[in-house]
C-alpha angles and dihedrals in degrees: 000000000000115000095029124107121247137168090245097049090045095063133065126228131008094284094051094046093045090052092059093045092050091055092053096047099034104134091204097068109292100288114201119284095224090076094038083065090060096047094046094056089052092045094048093047099043116131120236092021110239095216090226121136110255097252094044088050092051097054106024107018133055091308094065093084101007102127094037089058089045091056085058105038103021096217101141118092117239115262114236137183120000089354094060094093129202096284139033122259088245089064090054099060109135095251087063101033096053092053094054098079127153118224108227113208120237120215095273094050094047092050089059091063100046111118137198127206127229130185122234140151138235129190089348094309129113114244132173120228118205121207135176112255095220102044100021086224116143116248109262121248122267127241120239110279093005111088123179121260124245142185129194110204135213090266095053094258116144124211125192124195113200105218091201091067099035113113105226092177094057102034107018124235115336114244133186090243090062098064100059096027092253091304128142116277141186094231145354137185142095135307134210122214138171130202120316092027096286110161109225098176149337132215137189102232114141125137092197098051106021102202124218127209091276088066090056090045094054092053090049093050090046090056092044088056093053090053094247122156098249091199093064096094138016125279098214101201125185107270094249096055121105143150088279088066086060089057093046097046114100099232093168092056092056117108102197110142090194092070143044096237089203090073096043098078093056090044087054091055091045094053096041088056093043116129086232094054110118136153135251120207110250 
């Protein structure tokens, strides 16, 4: 729906959008979208066109050893401009591409990471403590420079994945797409915690979903509706966001059933002028 985040809406152009979709529907284990970009450009531009579906072409057609053969014979033209992609063709050879999979959560795994927020106080100051619903354990502290990953789904449920506990060897790197199985969301980013589950800050850094200020606003309004002190932690906005973005957002055009869009515009102005509004470098 309009106003939500999705892996399609977050990317520009056919190749960018198709790369995100390919990761979601990849039958061989959700390989990373950065290399799908490289393969998609070559599949689209092949002459004569093979007529094969993209996924079949990648693994059973000319794509199955395309970049390996190019390393030997150098027959592919260099990609330039918007088609250059994020990584080189050499980094997308099948021996590397097939290993870079993203583990997508099933319903049971997702439920293990759903959290709830409770107000508390410490030395006379309001704080917010975050716990997992299923276990009632507090979310563990983040290490410096390594915040936890979170997703905020279409039903206003928040999930936090503790990167300290995530098994990279078993599942590969955790990505935002993994938590909601590649489905749309209201917000996505990273969260900072200290001991005892105390939330210190939340940002909106997600290369897959690329949140806008509306995503921050919906989280702010969600916390207000719970009666939480919204100045108990830092709202870590993207450095280009400001109150002007609140005025320029098409709130009336949003189709988010979980919120009354009439209150979101004012909520956006409130949070952008909050004493705990700060910026995170992109």
